C-alpha positions as CSV (number, residue, x, y, z in Angstrom):
1,M,0.9,25.5,29.0
2,D,1.8,22.4,31.2
3,K,-1.9,21.7,31.8
4,Q,-2.8,22.0,28.2
5,K,0.1,19.7,27.2
6,A,-0.9,17.2,29.9
7,L,-4.5,17.3,28.7
8,K,-3.5,16.8,25.1
9,T,-1.3,13.9,26.1
10,T,-4.1,12.3,28.1
11,T,-6.6,12.8,25.3
12,K,-4.2,11.2,22.8
13,T,-3.6,8.3,25.2
14,L,-7.3,7.7,25.7
15,S,-7.9,7.9,21.9
16,W,-5.3,5.3,21.2
17,T,-6.6,3.1,24.0
18,Y,-10.1,3.3,22.6
19,V,-8.9,2.5,19.1
20,L,-6.8,-0.5,20.4
21,I,-9.8,-1.9,22.3
22,I,-12.1,-1.7,19.3
23,L,-9.4,-3.3,17.0
24,G,-8.9,-6.0,19.7
25,L,-12.6,-6.8,19.8
26,L,-12.7,-7.0,16.0
27,Y,-9.5,-8.9,15.3
28,L,-8.6,-11.0,18.3
29,P,-11.2,-13.7,17.4
30,I,-9.7,-13.9,13.9
31,I,-6.1,-14.0,15.2
32,W,-7.2,-16.7,17.7
33,M,-8.7,-18.7,14.8
34,I,-5.6,-18.3,12.7
35,L,-3.3,-19.5,15.6
36,W,-5.5,-22.5,16.2
37,S,-5.5,-23.5,12.6
38,F,-1.9,-24.6,13.3
39,T,-2.9,-27.2,15.9
40,N,-5.1,-30.3,15.7
41,S,-6.5,-29.8,19.1
42,A,-10.2,-30.5,19.2
43,T,-11.1,-27.5,21.3
44,F,-9.9,-23.9,21.2
45,G,-9.0,-23.9,24.8
46,T,-6.3,-26.6,24.7
47,W,-3.2,-26.2,22.6
48,G,-1.9,-29.5,21.3
49,E,1.2,-29.1,19.2
50,F,2.2,-26.9,16.2
51,T,1.3,-28.7,13.0
52,F,0.2,-28.2,9.4
53,K,-2.1,-31.2,9.7
54,N,-5.3,-29.1,9.3
55,Y,-4.0,-27.7,6.0
56,Q,-3.0,-31.2,4.9
57,D,-6.4,-32.6,5.8
58,L,-8.1,-29.6,4.0
59,F,-6.4,-30.6,0.7
60,N,-6.2,-34.3,1.2
61,G,-8.6,-35.6,3.9
62,K,-12.1,-37.0,4.4
63,Q,-13.8,-33.7,4.0
64,T,-11.8,-32.5,1.0
65,K,-14.2,-33.5,-1.7
66,V,-17.2,-32.0,0.2
67,I,-15.4,-28.8,1.1
68,F,-14.1,-28.1,-2.4
69,S,-17.4,-28.9,-4.0
70,A,-19.0,-26.3,-1.8
71,L,-16.2,-23.9,-2.5
72,Q,-16.6,-24.4,-6.2
73,N,-20.3,-23.7,-6.0
74,T,-19.6,-20.6,-3.8
75,L,-17.1,-19.2,-6.3
76,I,-19.3,-19.9,-9.3
77,I,-22.2,-18.1,-7.7
78,A,-20.1,-15.2,-6.5
79,L,-18.2,-14.6,-9.8
80,V,-21.3,-14.8,-12.0
81,A,-23.5,-12.9,-9.6
82,S,-20.9,-10.1,-9.0
83,T,-20.3,-9.8,-12.8
84,L,-24.0,-9.5,-13.5
85,S,-24.4,-7.1,-10.6
86,T,-21.6,-4.9,-11.9
87,I,-23.0,-4.7,-15.4
88,L,-26.6,-4.0,-14.2
89,G,-25.5,-1.7,-11.4
90,T,-23.3,0.4,-13.6
91,A,-25.9,0.7,-16.3
92,A,-28.5,1.6,-13.7
93,A,-26.3,4.2,-12.1
94,I,-25.7,5.8,-15.4
95,G,-29.4,5.8,-16.1
96,I,-30.3,7.2,-12.7
97,H,-27.6,9.9,-13.1
98,S,-29.2,11.1,-16.3
99,I,-32.6,11.8,-14.7
100,R,-33.2,15.5,-14.3
101,N,-36.6,15.4,-12.5
102,K,-35.7,15.5,-8.8
103,R,-38.8,13.7,-7.7
104,V,-38.3,10.8,-10.1
105,L,-34.6,10.8,-9.1
106,N,-35.4,10.6,-5.4
107,A,-37.9,7.9,-6.1
108,Y,-35.3,5.8,-7.9
109,K,-32.7,6.4,-5.1
110,T,-35.2,5.3,-2.5
111,T,-36.1,2.2,-4.5
112,N,-32.4,1.3,-4.7
113,Q,-32.0,1.7,-0.9
114,I,-34.9,-0.6,0.0
115,P,-33.1,-3.9,-0.7
116,M,-30.1,-2.7,1.4
117,V,-32.0,-1.7,4.5
118,N,-34.7,-4.4,4.1
119,S,-34.3,-7.4,6.4
120,E,-32.4,-10.2,4.6
121,I,-34.8,-12.8,5.8
122,V,-37.6,-11.0,4.0
123,T,-35.7,-11.0,0.7
124,A,-34.8,-14.7,1.2
125,M,-38.4,-15.7,1.8
126,S,-39.7,-13.7,-1.1
127,M,-37.1,-15.2,-3.4
128,M,-37.9,-18.7,-2.3
129,L,-41.6,-18.2,-2.9
130,L,-41.0,-16.7,-6.3
131,F,-38.7,-19.5,-7.5
132,Q,-41.3,-22.1,-6.2
133,V,-43.9,-20.4,-8.4
134,F,-41.6,-20.6,-11.4
135,R,-40.8,-24.2,-10.7
136,G,-44.5,-25.0,-10.6
137,I,-45.2,-23.1,-13.8
138,F,-42.3,-24.4,-15.9
139,K,-42.0,-27.8,-14.2
140,T,-38.2,-27.4,-13.7
141,G,-38.0,-28.9,-10.2
142,S,-34.6,-28.2,-8.7
143,Q,-32.6,-28.5,-11.9
144,L,-32.0,-24.8,-12.2
145,E,-31.4,-24.0,-8.5
146,L,-27.8,-22.8,-9.1
147,F,-29.2,-20.4,-11.7
148,E,-31.9,-19.3,-9.2
149,V,-29.3,-18.7,-6.4
150,I,-27.2,-16.6,-8.9
151,L,-30.3,-14.5,-9.7
152,A,-31.1,-14.1,-6.0
153,H,-27.5,-12.9,-5.3
154,T,-27.6,-10.6,-8.3
155,S,-30.7,-8.9,-7.1
156,F,-29.2,-8.6,-3.6
157,C,-25.8,-7.2,-4.7
158,T,-26.8,-4.9,-7.6
159,P,-27.9,-2.0,-5.3
160,Y,-24.4,-2.0,-3.7
161,V,-22.8,-1.6,-7.1
162,I,-25.1,1.3,-7.8
163,L,-24.1,2.8,-4.5
164,N,-20.4,2.6,-5.4
165,V,-20.7,3.8,-9.0
166,S,-23.1,6.8,-8.3
167,P,-20.5,8.9,-6.4
168,R,-18.0,8.5,-9.2
169,L,-20.7,9.7,-11.7
170,A,-21.4,12.7,-9.5
171,Q,-17.6,13.5,-9.5
172,S,-17.1,12.8,-13.2
173,D,-16.8,15.6,-15.7
174,N,-19.7,15.5,-18.2
175,K,-17.7,17.5,-20.6
176,I,-15.6,14.5,-21.4
177,Y,-18.6,12.5,-22.5
178,E,-20.0,15.5,-24.4
179,A,-16.6,16.1,-26.1
180,A,-16.6,12.4,-27.2
181,L,-20.0,12.9,-28.8
182,D,-18.8,16.1,-30.5
183,L,-15.7,14.3,-31.9
184,G,-17.8,11.8,-33.7
185,C,-18.5,9.0,-31.2
186,N,-21.9,7.6,-31.0
187,Y,-23.6,7.1,-27.7
188,R,-22.3,3.6,-27.1
189,Q,-18.7,4.6,-28.0
190,A,-18.9,7.7,-25.8
191,I,-20.0,5.5,-22.9
192,F,-17.4,2.8,-23.3
193,K,-14.4,5.0,-24.3
194,A,-15.0,8.2,-22.3
195,L,-17.4,7.5,-19.4
196,I,-16.6,3.9,-18.3
197,P,-12.8,4.7,-17.8
198,E,-13.9,7.6,-15.6
199,L,-16.1,5.3,-13.5
200,L,-13.6,2.4,-13.4
201,P,-12.5,2.9,-9.7
202,G,-16.1,2.8,-8.6
203,I,-16.9,-0.2,-10.8
204,I,-14.0,-2.2,-9.4
205,V,-15.0,-1.4,-5.8
206,G,-18.6,-2.3,-6.6
207,F,-17.5,-5.6,-8.2
208,V,-15.3,-6.6,-5.2
209,M,-18.0,-5.6,-2.7
210,A,-20.6,-7.7,-4.6
211,F,-18.2,-10.6,-4.7
212,T,-17.5,-10.5,-1.0
213,L,-21.2,-10.1,-0.2
214,S,-22.1,-13.1,-2.3
215,I,-19.4,-15.3,-0.7
216,D,-20.5,-14.2,2.8
217,D,-24.3,-14.6,2.2
218,F,-26.0,-17.4,4.1
219,V,-29.7,-16.5,4.6
220,I,-30.6,-16.0,0.9
221,T,-28.6,-19.0,-0.2
222,E,-30.1,-21.3,2.5
223,F,-33.6,-20.4,1.4
224,T,-33.0,-20.8,-2.4
225,I,-30.7,-23.8,-2.6
226,N,-31.6,-27.4,-1.7
227,N,-29.4,-30.1,-3.4
228,R,-26.1,-28.3,-3.3
229,D,-23.9,-26.7,-0.7
230,T,-22.0,-23.5,-0.5
231,I,-19.3,-22.7,2.1
232,S,-21.9,-21.0,4.4
233,T,-24.6,-23.6,4.1
234,L,-22.0,-26.4,4.6
235,I,-20.7,-24.8,7.8
236,Y,-24.3,-24.5,9.0
237,A,-24.9,-28.2,8.2
238,K,-21.7,-29.3,10.0
239,Q,-22.5,-27.1,13.0
240,S,-26.1,-28.2,13.4
241,G,-26.7,-30.1,16.6
242,K,-23.9,-28.0,18.2
243,R,-21.3,-30.4,16.9
244,A,-17.7,-29.2,16.7
245,L,-16.6,-28.2,13.2
246,P,-13.9,-30.4,11.7
247,S,-10.5,-28.9,12.4
248,E,-9.7,-28.4,8.7
249,F,-12.3,-25.7,8.6
250,R,-10.0,-23.5,10.6
251,A,-7.4,-23.8,7.8
252,L,-10.1,-23.0,5.3
253,F,-11.3,-19.9,7.2
254,T,-7.7,-18.7,7.6
255,I,-7.2,-19.0,3.8
256,I,-10.5,-17.2,3.1
257,F,-9.6,-14.4,5.5
258,F,-6.3,-13.7,3.8
259,I,-7.9,-13.8,0.4
260,I,-10.5,-11.3,1.5
261,L,-7.8,-9.2,3.1
262,G,-6.0,-9.1,-0.2
263,L,-9.2,-8.0,-2.0
264,L,-9.7,-5.2,0.6
265,M,-6.2,-4.0,0.3
266,F,-6.7,-3.9,-3.5
267,M,-10.0,-1.9,-2.9
268,N,-8.2,0.6,-0.7
269,K,-5.4,1.3,-3.0
270,P,-4.7,5.1,-3.4
271,Q,-7.5,6.6,-5.4
272,K,-4.9,8.4,-7.6
273,S,-3.5,5.0,-8.8
274,L,-7.0,3.7,-9.7
275,D,-7.8,7.0,-11.5
276,N,-4.6,6.7,-13.6
277,K,-5.6,3.1,-14.6
278,G,-9.1,4.4,-15.5
279,K,-7.7,7.1,-17.7
280,K,-5.4,4.7,-19.5
């Protein structure tokens, strides 16, 4: 018994040690960045003094206009692309779920997985070539490049929405949808009043995932945008030539981290709470 108890204790200790090491590798760089956002030291190895200067410079400094212009572009692209992705992905998931032929169903599922497993550089290059063809045909130049980036992000994010909504469809009770039809709803009313509330948790998670993927994306954005900057392309431009990033970017990254953390906490709310919201 003593040996079993000692073995159990050792296993538990090793398990916790392994978890702490992994968490340390993942989050220590972020914690380091957050700490250094409160000093104006030029390098991460030398602590100057505790200050909010980086945050002041972020909102009222030389780079403020450039940063917030890039942030505005980023949010516009992310919000529009994630909204379109959610609408298209939800509709596609419902359509795929209604397919009864297994071969056709597997073909659709495989097709949906290709953009997710495909190299992002391939998607970015193909999008760039496609938009160049459209610009040549319709003589638009770069006037619609923000619209083009939104389309590129929508095509990139939609499969992830389908991936999040499909499990909810598999778990949903078809009898609710059929009962709505029997009680006098037409197909549109049955979908919006009976089916969509059932899928709401998956739709919300899909939207948040599409939003974060769009904000985070660099490769597709870099290949499809020319005369504007997003946060990712601005950081790349500032970092080119191995120059040190302006210190106010540390404050910006810290704010973005806590916003994303809040979104993730919202995504990971108890499923029962989300289900209750969907039924209401």
